[in-house]
KOLGU-455204 format. One record per residue (C-alpha): residue in one letter; x, y, z. Coordinates in steps of 0.02 Angstrom, whole numbers, plus 32768, in hexadecimal, padded with zeros to 4 digits. Last residue first. Layout:
BEGIN
AXYZ
...
//
This chain:
BEGIN
E13E663D5A2D4
T134B6443A2CD
I13376456A211
A12E764E8A1B5
D131E6557A246
S136265D8A1C9
E140F65CEA216
K140C6511A214
L13D7650CA15F
N14636584A12D
R14E36520A18E
Y14AE647CA13C
L14B564C8A08F
E15666506A0AF
L159E645DA0F3
E155363F7A065
L14CC6385A0A7
F14D862C8A0C2
K152762BCA16F
G14CC635AA1A6
I142762FBA1A4
T145D628CA234
V143E61D2A24A
D1446617CA2F3
E149E60EBA348
A152260D1A2C2
L150A6034A25A
G15265F7FA290
K14935F3BA22F
R14355F08A2CC
R14575FB1A31A
R1415600CA282
T13785FA1A282
K135C5FC3A33A
L136D607FA31E
M12F66082A28B
F12716013A2D8
D126B6079A37A
R12646120A31E
A11D460DEA2B3
T1176609CA34C
A1186613BA3B4
Q10D9617DA386
A108460DCA3C0
T10E760CDA461
A117F605CA465
P11765FB8A4C3
E11E65FB0A55C
L12805F41A56C
P12F45FD8A55A
R12A56085A562
L129260EDA4C5
M127F61A8A4DF
V12446207A446
D128D62B6A43E
K1303627FA3B4
D1279627BA331
M12CE623DA292
P1265619DA284
D11C56205A28C
G112D61A5A2C9
P10B76121A289
V110260A6A20B
I10CB60C9A158
S10776033A107
W10B15FBDA07E
R102D5F47A03B
D0FDC5E9BA03E
F10575E11A06B
V0FF65D74A094
L0FC05D28A139
S0F445C98A13E
V0EE75C63A1DB
T0E8E5BC6A212
A0E155BCDA2A4
Q0DD85B3FA314
G0E805B1BA366
Q0E455B44A416
T0E165BF4A3DB
H0E905C55A44A
I0F1A5BD3A433
R0EFE5BD4A377
L0F0B5C91A374
D0FB15C92A3D1
T0FF85C0CA35F
E0FC85C71A2C5
F100C5D13A30F
G10B65CCAA33B
F11105D50A2D7
S108B5DC7A296
D10C85E67A2EB
I11575E86A270
V10E25E5CA1E0
P10655EE3A210
I0FB35E9DA21D
L0F1C5EBAA1AD
G0E6E5E6FA1B3
R0DF75DF0A169
V0D795D81A1C1
N0D1C5CF0A16F
Y0C9B5C9FA1E0
L0C645BE9A1E2
P0BBA5B9CA20A
T0BA05B79A150
G0B235BA6A0C8
A0B755C4BA09C
I0C1B5C6DA0F3
P0BF35CECA17B
E0C415D98A172
D0CCC5DF6A1C7
Q0D1E5E91A182
L0DB85EFFA195
V0DFA5EC1A23C
H0E8D5F1AA28D
G0F445EFEA2B2
R0FBF5F54A327
R0FE65EAAA377
K0F7A5EAFA414
A0EE25EE3A3AD
L0EFB5E4FA339
V0EF05DD1A3C9
A0E505E1FA40F
Y0DF55E2EA368
L0E285D7DA33A
S0DE55D3BA3DF
S0D3E5D92A3BE
V0D2D5D33A31A
S0D4C5C87A367
S0C9A5C6DA3A7
A0C535C84A2F8
P0CAD5BEAA2BA
G0D4F5BF8A25A
I0DA45C3AA1BE
M0E255CC4A1CE
S0E755D36A14D
C0F025DADA17C
S0F4D5E24A0FD
Y10005E40A132
V10505EECA13C
P11005F1CA108
E11535FAEA161
M117D605EA126
L11EF60DCA17D
R11DD6197A161
P12476222A11B
T120462D5A11E
A12486315A076
L12EC635EA0BA
M133962B1A0D5
F130C627FA022
S135F63199FD7
S13FF62F2A038
Y13FC6239A00B
C13DD62549F51
A146862D69F48
R14DB625E9FA5
R14B961D59F25
S14DA624B9E95
T157E627B9EE9
P15AF61C49EFD
I159061A69E41
I15D6624A9DFA
Q168C62499E35
G16BC61929E1A
G164F61929D7E
G16BB62149D28
R169B62CF9D29
F174B63189D42
I17A062B19CB9
A171B62E79C3C
E1750639E9C46
P16BB64159C37
A169364029CF1
L15DB63E49D12
A1557644F9D66
L14AF63F59D71
D1407643A9DA4
T135863FD9DCC
L136D633F9DD0
R12C663059E16
F12C3626F9E8A
K121A621A9E99
V11F761B09F33
N118561199F4C
R120560A89F9D
I12B760B59FDF
P130B600FA008
E134E5FF3A0BA
E13F66039A0F1
C13B36076A199
L1381612CA17D
P13F06158A0E8
G13A360E0A069
E13FC604BA01D
R13B960159F72
T137360C29F4E
A141E61149F64
W147C60979EF9
S13FB60A19E6F
F140661619E70
G14C4615B9E6C
Q14BB60E49DD9
R144061569D7E
I14B061ED9D9A
S1542618B9D4E
D14D861589CB8
R14A1620B9C95
A154C625C9CA3
G1570625A9BE8
R14BE628B9BBD
L14CC63239C2E
L157263579BE1
K1520635B9B34
Q148563B19B79
D14E864429BC3
V147864799C52
D141C651D9C6F
S13C9653D9BC6
P139D64859BB2
L133B648F9C57
T1355640A9CDC
D12C563A09D1C
N130F62F49CF7
Q12A862739D55
L12E461E39DC0
I125061799DF8
N123860FF9E87
P11BF606B9E8A
S12345FDC9E56
N12125F7D9DB4
V12B55FA49D59
D131B5F979DF8
P135A601A9E75
G130260779E32
F129B60AC9D9D
A130161149D25
W131061AC9CB5
I126161F69CB0
N127962879C37
R11EB62549BC3
S116C62699C4E
S11AF63149C7D
I11AA63579BCA
L10FB63149BA8
D10AB635C9C44
Y108162DC9CC9
G0FC662C79CE9
Y0FD1621E9D3E
N0F7C61A39CC9
E0F8361F79C1F
E102A62529C2E
F107E61C79C90
F104F61449C0D
K107361B79B78
G112361DA9BB6
L114B61219BC7
K110460FB9B1B
R1165618A9ACB
V1206615B9B24
P11FD60A69AEC
D11E1602C9B7B
N127B5FF39BDC
I124A60609C70
S11B15FF29C81
V10F860169C97
R106B5F9D9CBD
G10EF5F2B9D09
S10955F0A9DAD
E11205F5F9E0F
I111D5FFD9DA4
D105E600B9DA6
E10555FEC9E62
S10D660719E88
I108060EF9E14
G0FD960DA9E6D
A0FE261709EE1
D105661F89EA0
L110B61E69ED5
Q114962479F6D
E11CD62CC9F52
A128A62DC9F48
I12E463749EFD
M138F636E9EAE
T142B63D69E87
I14CF638B9E48
T156F63F29E4B
N161263CF9DF1
K16C8640D9E00
K16E464079EBE
N1755636D9EAB
P16EC630F9F2C
T164C63319EC8
I15D463B39F0B
A152463889F45
Y148B63F69F35
C13E563F39F8C
K135964629F4B
V12FA64959FE6
I126B6453A053
S126E63AB9FF9
T11BD63779FCB
E114F6314A043
V112E6260A07A
A11DA6215A05B
T11F9615AA061
E126660D6A0B1
C1241601CA0A9
F12475F95A12D
R12675EDCA11F
T122F5E6EA1AD
V12745E1BA247
P127A5D66A27F
D12E55D3DA317
S138F5D03A2DE
V13B85C54A2A3
K144E5BEAA2D6
I14745B5CA25F
E149B5AA5A282
M14DD5A47A1EE
S14A559DEA159
A14B85A71A0DF
Y143A5A40A057
M13C359C2A0A1
R13B659CBA15D
R13E45A7BA193
L13BB5ADBA0F4
D13205A75A0CD
H12DD5A8BA17D
M13095B44A179
V12A85B5DA0D7
C12125AFCA11A
D120C5B6AA1B5
M12215C05A14A
Y11885BD8A0E2
L11235BACA17D
E114F5C53A1CD
G11315CC3A137
T11655D01A08B
G12215CEFA086
L12C15D55A094
I13615CFFA0D1
V13F05D6AA113
H14A75D3FA12D
E14E55DC8A1A0
G158D5E18A173
S155F5EC6A1B3
E15495F04A100
E14C35E7EA0EA
V14E15DDCA08C
K14555D9BA01E
T13D75D10A009
T132F5D2A9FB4
I12A55CA69FB0
L12215CB59F27
P12425C189EBE
Y12755BA29F4B
S12F05B179F1D
K13765B819ECB
N138B5BF69F5F
V138D5B5E9FD1
K14205B1B9F6B
R14835BBD9F79
L145C5BC5A033
G149F5B14A04A
D15425B449FF3
L154F5BDAA066
M15325B69A0FD
K15C15AF6A0CA
P16345B8BA0AE
L16085BC9A15F
E16315B23A1B3
S16CD5B68A208
P165E5BDDA26C
N160D5B4BA2CA
I155D5B80A2FA
P15455BB6A245
E14EF5C5EA225
V14415C8FA1F0
S13DF5D32A1E1
V13225D35A1D6
K12AD5D9EA16B
F11F45D97A13D
V11D65E17A0B2
P11D45DAEA014
E11775E039F84
F10C95DE29F41
F106E5D7B9EBC
H110E5D589E5D
T113D5D8B9DAC
L11BD5D0D9D6F
P12565D409D0A
R123D5D729C53
F125E5CF49BC9
I130C5D069B7F
Y13545D3A9AD8
A13D55CE69A68
D141E5D4699D6
E14015CF9992B
D148F5C9C98D4
D141F5C7B983C
P13C75BF298A0
L14015BE39956
K14A75B98998A
F14CF5B4B9A32
D14175B279A49
V13B25B839ACB
I13885B779B84
T13305C079BDA
A13445C149C96
T12E55C299D39
K13185C2E9DF0
V13D25C0E9E0A
I140C5BAD9D70
S14CA5B9F9D58
N14E25AEF9D99
D14385AAB9D64
I14645A679CB8
G148D59B09CDB
G13E059639CE2
L134359A39C8F
L128D59829CBF
V121C59A19C2A
W117559F39C0A
S111B59E49B64
G10F75A4F9AC9
A119C5A369A6D
P11E459869A6B
V122A59209AFD
G12BD58AC9ADA
S130357FE9AF8
T129757EC9B92
P12AE57C19C49
V120A57B59CAD
N121D580A9D56
Y11CF57CF9DF8
R117358149E8D
A113158B19E34
E1125586E9D81
C11A858D69D26
I11C958A09C73
W128558949C70
T131858D69C0B
D13CA58B09C3F
S147B58F69C30
I145459999BD6
T14FE59E89BB3
A15255A969BF1
T155E5B409BB4
T15545BDC9C1D
M15045C889C0B
D14F15D189C86
E15855D799C3E
E15385D889B91
D151D5E449B98
E14E05E8D9AF2
A146A5DFC9AC8
T14295E039B79
Y14385D8B9C0B
A14075DC49CBA
E13875D399CD5
G14015CB19CA3
L141D5C649BF7
V14535BAD9BF2
R14A05B829B4A
V148B5ACF9B10
Q14EE5A319AE8
Q147F59989ACD
G14B558F79B21
P140358CA9B52
K137D59129ADE
A130959A89AE8
T12AA59BB9A44
G128E5A5D99E4
S12235AEE9A1C
L11C65B209ABA
V11FF5A939B2C
R11C05ABF9BDA
A123D5AAB9C65
F125F5A579D0B
A13185A5B9D36
N136259CE9D9E
F13C359F89E3A
G145859B49E99
V148B59689F40
A13DB595E9F89
D13E5589E9F96
V1340588A9F38
T1372590E9EB8
N133A59C09ECF
F12B65A0A9E5C
L12DB5AB09E05
K124E5B189DBE
T12325B9D9D38
V12955B5C9CA3
H12635B969BF4
M129D5B2E9B61
V12D45B569AAE
L13245AD49A3B
P132D5B089985
G12A35ABE9918
D12785A0798F8
Q11F959FF9986
D119E5A96993E
C11275AD999C3
K10E35B469935
E10F65BEB9993
I119F5BB499D8
S11E25B919928
S11AA5C3D98EC
V11FE5C8B9983
T12A25C339955
K12915C65989F
T12875D1C98CF
E12055DA798C1
S11CA5DB49977
P12605E0F99C0
G12A45DD59A68
T12675DE99B1C
Y11EA5D5A9B20
Y11745D619BB4
R10C85D9F9B81
D10B85D8C9AC5
L112B5CF69AB8
M10D55C9D9B49
R10295CBB9AFA
R10665C769A53
A10AC5BDC9AAD
G10045BBE9B01
E0FAC5BC09A59
V10215B369A1A
P10245ADA9AC2
G0F685AB99AC1
P0EE15B2E9AFE
V0E7B5B109B9C
H0DBE5B1D9B8A
Q0D8B5A889B1C
V0E155A0C9B48
I0E0B5A399C00
M0D4D5A239C08
D0D5059809BA7
V0DD659399C1B
F0D70596A9CB5
G0CD859139C6A
S0D4458779C4D
S0D6358689D09
P0D5057AB9D0D
G0CAB57589D3E
F0C1F57B59D97
F0BBC57209DD7
Q0C4A56A39DE3
Q0CC157199E3C
C0C35575B9EA9
V0C0656AD9EE6
L0CB8567C9F11
N0CD9571F9F6D
L0C3757119FCF
L0C695662A006
V0D15569CA03E
K0CCA572EA0A1
A0C4156C1A0EF
D0CBF563BA126
A0CAC5595A0CC
K0C1F5519A0E5
Y0BD85533A035
Q0C8855169FF1
S0C895461A02C
P0BF754369FBA
K0C56547C9F22
L0C0755159ED2
H0B93552D9E3C
I0B5555D59DFB
N0AD555CD9D6E
L0A75565F9DB8
K09DF55F09DDE
A0A5855729E2A
L0A9655FA9E9F
F09ED56089EF4
R09D8554B9F06
K0A87553B9F52
L0A6855D09FC4
D09C95580A007
E0A2754DEA02D
P0ABF5538A078
S0A5155A3A0E9
S0A365656A0B2
G0A7A56F4A104
I0B245717A0B8
T0B0A56D8A006
H0A54570DA001
S0A7A57BEA03F
Y0B0D57D79FC9
L0AB5579A9F2C
K0A1757F99F58
Y0A77589C9F6F
I0AD058839EC8
P0A2A58609E70
T09DC58FD9EC0
L0A6E596F9E92
V0A7559509DD7
W09CA593C9D82
H0952598A9E00
V09C25A0D9E51
F0A105A419DAC
S09635A499D5A
R091E5ABA9DDE
V087E5A6C9E1D
S07C85A859DEA
T074F5A1D9E51
E07025AB69EA3
D06D05B009DFD
V07195B589D65
S07C35B8E9DAB
K081C5BFA9D2B
G087E5BE79C8B
T082D5B419C61
F08695A919C3B
E07DF5A129C18
R07A4596A9C5A
T06F259AF9C72
S06D959659D20
P079459599D45
T07B15A169D2E
W086A5A399D18
Y08A65AEA9D38
I092B5B579CE7
D096D5BE79D4E
G0A235BB49D41
W0A705B0E9D15
L0A3A5A689CC7
R09E35AA89C2B
Q0A7F5ABC9BBF
A0AB25A0A9BEF
F0A1459C59B9B
E0A3D5A199AF7
A0AED59CE9AF7
S0AB059229B32
D0A2C590F9AAC
T09C358859AFA
D098257F99A87
P0A00577E9AD0
Y09B157829B7F
T0A2857249BF2
E0AC6575B9B98
A0A7958089B7F
Y0A6258199C3B
M0B1C57FD9C56
K0B3B58779BC7
A0ADC58FE9C28
F0B5158E39CBC
S0BE758FA9C46
Q0B9F599E9C05
L0B7059E19CB0
T0C2159BD9CEA
V0C5A592B9D52
C0CE858F99DC8
W0CEF585C9E30
G0D6D58049EA0
M0D1958019F4A
S0DA1586C9F9A
S0DA758D99EFD
C0CF1590A9F08
A0CD2596E9E6C
F0C6359EA9E12
A0CA55A389D72
V0C9B5AEA9D2E
N0CDA5B1A9C80
G0C495ACB9C1F
K0BF45B6E9BF1
E0B585B309C4E
P0BC05B1A9CEC
S0BF95BD19CF1
L0CA05C289CF4
R0CAE5CD79CAB
N0D505D059C54
K0CFF5D699BC6
E0C775DA79C3C
G0CF75DEA9CB9
Q0D475E609C3C
G0CF95F039C79
P0D625F0E9D16
L0DFC5E9F9D0D
T0E255E619DBB
S0D7D5E929E06
E0D215E2E9D80
I0D885D929DA0
V0D6F5DA29E5D
T0CB35DB09E43
N0CB45D199DCE
V0D025CAE9E56
Q0C815CE39ED7
E0BF75CC79E57
V0C2B5C119E42
V0C2E5BF89EFF
H0B815C479F12
K0B395BD79E8B
L0B785B3E9EE8
K0B285B7A9F8B
F0A885BA39F2E
Y0A815AF29EE7
A0AA35AA69F93
D0A0B5B019FD6
K09985AA59F5C
P09F359FF9F77
P09D85A04A035
L0A725A38A097
R0ABF59B8A10A
L0B515A2DA130
E0BC5599BA156
L0B8D5901A0F4
I0B2B5949A063
L0B7C59F1A03F
R0C2359A7A075
D0C1159239FEB
M0C2E59A99F67
K0CE459B49F9F
N0D1E5A129F04
I0CD85A9A9E93
V0D4C5A8E9DFC
L0D5F5B329D9C
V0DB35B4E9CF5
M0E2E5BD79CCA
P0E805C1D9C2F
L0F275C729C52
G0F3D5D289C1B
E0FC35D4F9C9E
L0F535DD19CF1
I0EC15D569CF7
A0F2D5CC99D3D
H0F7D5D399DC1
K0ED55D7D9DFA
I0E845CD19E04
V0F195C859E60
H0F1D5D169EDB
E0E645D069F01
T0E6F5C499F19
T0F045C5E9F8D
V0E9E5CD29FFD
Q0DF95C709FFF
V0D685C549F87
G0CEB5BD49FC8
E0CFE5B82A072
V0C725B01A05B
V0C835AD89FA1
D0D405ACD9FAE
V0D865B229F13
L0DFF5AD79E94
L0E375B499E06
V0E7C5AE99D71
V0EF05B649D1A
G0F225B6A9C63
D0FB55B6B9BEB
A10355B3E9C71
L10F05B639C7A
R10E25C109CCB
M10535BD19D38
S10C75B599D92
S11455BDF9DC2
A10B85C4D9E05
I106A5BBD9E67
E11125B929EB7
D11265C499EE9
A107C5C3C9F40
F10CF5BD29FC5
N10A25C41A059
I0FED5C40A01D
H0FDA5B89A048
G0F885B2D9FB7
P10215ADB9F69
T101F5AB49EAE
D0FFB5A129E51
L103F5A279DA1
I0FE659C69D17
N1024598C9C6E
F0F8C593A9C1D
L0FA958D19B82
H0F0358B29B2A
S0EAC58129AF4
R0E0758139A94
G0D8057A39ADC
K0CEF58199AB2
T0CD658419B6B
S0D8C58799B71
Q0E1C58079B9C
L0EB1582B9C0A
V0F6C580A9BEF
F0FC058549C87
S105958C09CAB
M108658F89D5B
P10D759959DA1
S10F259C49E58
A10F15A749E9E
K11475A769F47
I11035A929FF6
S10645A299FFA
V10205A17A0AA
G10035975A10A
R108759A2A189
A10F55907A189
R10DF58D7A0D2
E10FA5988A095
L1190599BA109
L11E05900A0BC
H11C75944A00B
N116758D09F98
D10B459119F9C
T107758EB9EEB
Y1034583E9F13
R0FCE58739FA8
L0FA457B89FB0
Q101957279FD7
E10465777A07D
E0F8D578FA0A2
R0F7256D2A09B
A0FFB56B1A11B
R0FB4573CA188
G0F0856ECA195
V0EEA564CA136
K0F4D55DEA0BF
K0F165539A074
E0EBD55819FDC
L0F2F56189FC2
R0FC455C29F73
E0F5455599F03
A0EFD55F69EC3
I0FA2563A9E7E
D0F7D56289DC4
H0F9B56DC9D94
T0F29573F9D1F
E0E8557509D7D
M0ED557489E2A
V0F5257CE9DF5
L0EC3583E9DB8
M0E6D582F9E61
D0F12584D9EB9
M0F2458F09E57
F0E7A59259E9C
A0EB558F59F4B
T0F4D59669F32
K0EDC59F79EFF
G0E5959DB9F85
H0E2A5A869FCE
H0EA35A6AA05D
L0EFF5B11A041
H0EB75B7D9FB7
G0EBA5B599EFD
S0F255B259E6C
V0F335A969DED
A0FA95ACC9D62
I0F8A5A989CAD
N0FE95A629C12
R0F775A0D9B93
I0FB5599E9B06
H0F4C59529A78
E0F6859E59A01
P102259DA9A26
F1031593199CE
N10E458EF99DF
M10CE58E39A9B
L1048585F9A7D
D10D257E59A4B
T111E57F59AFA
M107757C69B47
F106257339ACF
S110F56F59B03
R10D056FC9BB5
D104156869B8C
F0FA556B09BEE
V0F5B56639C8C
V0FF956859CEF
P106F56129D4E
P10E856689DC5
L119856909D85
D120E56479E05
T125556849EAB
E11D0570B9EBA
E121157A59F12
V11E258039FAF
S125758919FD7
F12EF58B7A042
K1358581CA02C
K140C5818A063
Q14675772A04D
V14D45755A0E4
V157756F4A0CE
P15B256C7A17D
A16375737A1CA
I16E756F5A1DD
I17355754A26D
P16895774A2B8
Q16565829A2D8
T1621585CA387
L16D6585AA3C2
P170158E7A349
Q178658C5A2C3
S18235930A2C9
D188958B2A32E
E193958F4A348
E19E458F1A2EF
Q199F58A7A250
V19E8581CA1E3
L198F57F2A140
A199D574AA0E6
E196A573DA02F
V194B568B9FF4
D198556559F46
E1A3556269F83
G19FA559B9FF3
Y19A95596A09E
I1A38554BA106
Q1AD4557FA0A5
Q1A8A562DA081
A1A5E5643A137
S1B175625A163
P1B56558BA1BE
Y1B8C55ABA272
Y1C3255D8A2C4
Q1C7E5636A233
K1D1656A3A255
D1D405720A1CC
E1D0657B9A22E
H1D75578AA2C0
L1E135773A256
V1E6156C7A247
V1F1D56B1A273
A1F5B5604A241
N1FA55594A2CA
Q1F295508A2B4
P1F4654FFA1F8
I1EA35506A198
E1E7C545FA147
D1E4C544EA092
I1EF8547DA04B
Q1F58540DA0C4
M1EEB537BA097
L1F0F53959FDF
Q1FCC53999FFF
T1FC352F9A062
D1F6552A19FD8
E1FE952DA9F5A
E2077529A9FCA
V202251F19FDF
E201251E29F22
E20CA52159F0A
E210251929F8B
A20A3510B9F2D
E20F5513F9E8A
E21A451379EDB
E218250899F22
E2149504C9E78
I21E650949E25
D2258504B9EAA
A22094FA19E94
D22244FAC9DDA
S22E14FC89DF6
I234850679DDB
P2407504F9DCC
A247150CF9E29
D24D0514C9DB9
D246551E19DDE
S248151D19E95
A23EB51EB9F03
V23DA528C9F69
E23A8526FA01E
P231652D5A05D
A23385360A0DC
S22FD5333A18C
D23AF5302A1B9
G23E753B4A1DF
I2362543CA1EA
F23D354CCA21D
N23765572A21B
G23AF55EFA198
F2302563CA178
E22EF55DEA0D4
D23145537A126
Y23C354EEA13F
L24115442A11B
N23E05449A063
E245254E0A04E
D24EF5476A063
M257C54EAA096
//
């Protein structure tokens, strides 16, 4: 059988099989060509069969391809994602446009200045020519306008202002207000630094690093962080309003921190244009303002007021009108006379321009008292009268008369300028008459120390390390070649609010880009290095409010803005080199001491729960941006923000919603912090037994003596002081016996909190070796108890816990921390509950300025809110009244708006935390009936606050004493009717 006739399956194929040629047949050329052609056709056919899929082939569903793939269309370098459903909301475009976020005003280019910037950076190498100062004062007393005056002197931006009027002109001014809210509201919210090169009257250049601070009392934390980096304070006071709330706090803080202070009495034109006081009365008004400041200084440190006294003849008081661009001292005014009369000794002349010194024109002599009717006070005759004449002629004279008058003063204006608006014309005349603010420069140079002296003060007051090291020696000398040491107190967000730059003072060494450093947090110690990270400085800038000048390095003595090191910084930090000389341990500068504590509380949550991580990131950034703000999570899961007041919290929420989280957030009604206290001594010794029944802790709780709380919080006494020093303080000031004062174990819950744990056990009763072993565990239990009190889990305040007895198991395994800590806490709670517990609430000090007609409105509004007036008095020389009172924080929400409605907007009010006060009533009184939607009576207030706070926190409705007492002790007290539960 011929196999070629059949296929592989046995099917007959017959004639389709190719014929086989005989081997013996001759092969011609034509046959060869024909055979080659057939082979080529056969190869082409085979290729076509490979490319084409046979029509009868079986193709699986998943292998079918009807359309080209995304990879074939877009290319292999494009990632294509396939989703089952649309996860993008309809409100969001598929391809959103690129939006560049900008939350602050920033110069696009470096503006032209009248000095060479390279000269400014060279001045940094000479600390004796540097001054670091903070400009502080009350709201609307002219601090930002004063900075604008210095900007106009040093920056060539006059061309921008010439053709702009109204709002467009104002946008170019207020140079240090960069935040969007600051621009919209006309109130400074953040401290803003600027560096200037200014000349003294002798023509010597100095580098002035100046921080413009907010004036609203809610933002006093910015003032505190600014003062830490400054070597002196420029106190601005409005001549009409005088010393106000923020002014008082600034003075007290500066005196207590050892900062030198100079006074600038601003808005002098208000005496002339608004009050229209004659020069003789204006002198008494100015004298009254100076004495007001000195009175506050004396009351802060009794007996030391003379050393810090401010007075024009000493050269530390200046007179200014920042809106008109002038600032003079008696010394600089005397030099103006000396330029006209060369024979005049300006220094001697200046000594006769203040106080009870009279000038008699008839005899042309200075006398100590008025000789005749023509005698005039020298300050009135030589200073005020010329200023009054200059203002009156400029405003009231015709252009021709004014031209002749100004020609005598060697002041020449363009013809078109005589037709300008009165304010613009007055500004031009004053600038030419008074010239640059060289008198202000002289005053700062003379009365504010340079960085070298300032560094010594910072070491003495804030440095936590030993003083006999090479690092400290380098800081004292402001050695720019020494090891790098910087102190950060402020974080400024970038323009797009994505990151932060750290604002620091270079105390030693030179800060350079690319330098690797150690960032030490507030909790860092040489023994516990957990709060330490390493970072690399990416950039160094000289901060100029609206723009930053990049530099190759900033030496010791100046301020610097650092990029790239903010990740681990929360509030303040100390930055040091990777390696200090002789491998010394690194030490930090103490955290900031603020004017008061935050008591205004709100809780926040995202409207969309899935955005919680986004909100938490925003809260972390807000916490960095505001020095005093506190964010925490309550036991109930609430995210709580603590601030100082309504405006402060409004700005915080704006930044959180718009800048840092970019989301909608739900905010609770504002509430306040409470504290728990005891007003008597525990009725019995309260004991607590450990869960294993092997140890017993006995305690008594009692109220602290008056004044101890304030001393602990102000830092006059610290638990970290040596035992002898601590004992001596309590022995001398509060009559403690030596043994008791030396047995104070802890302040709680923190090192500066006003609660005391005292060991009152007798060595004959308690094994001292076992006692020392349990000491740390008892302390931890005490801290836990005082951090969250038994009434409504608020901090305990103003209570002393005395450890009277301690029975410990001899085996160490039975007296570990797990047994002792919770038992110590329960002993504190039980003794506290038997010492007449009470609730404490924060109280605001209220200060109002307004006309006499608005005083009665304040009385009425305060009376409705459990507040009362302490004093009301007229402000000397003005139609205004200054009224001071107290109002509980929880009743102050909406108070400012309420008062402005009652007074038709004529009164301004400032609220600042003043003290803690006991809430009326007994929080444990179960006989009190509280009806829903009805205000509680006066004696039921404490019970009302406690129950509502417990409900808000998700705690049980009421608190019982039996929960904290040992069962046997509870039964005995019940049987003896000592407790009524």
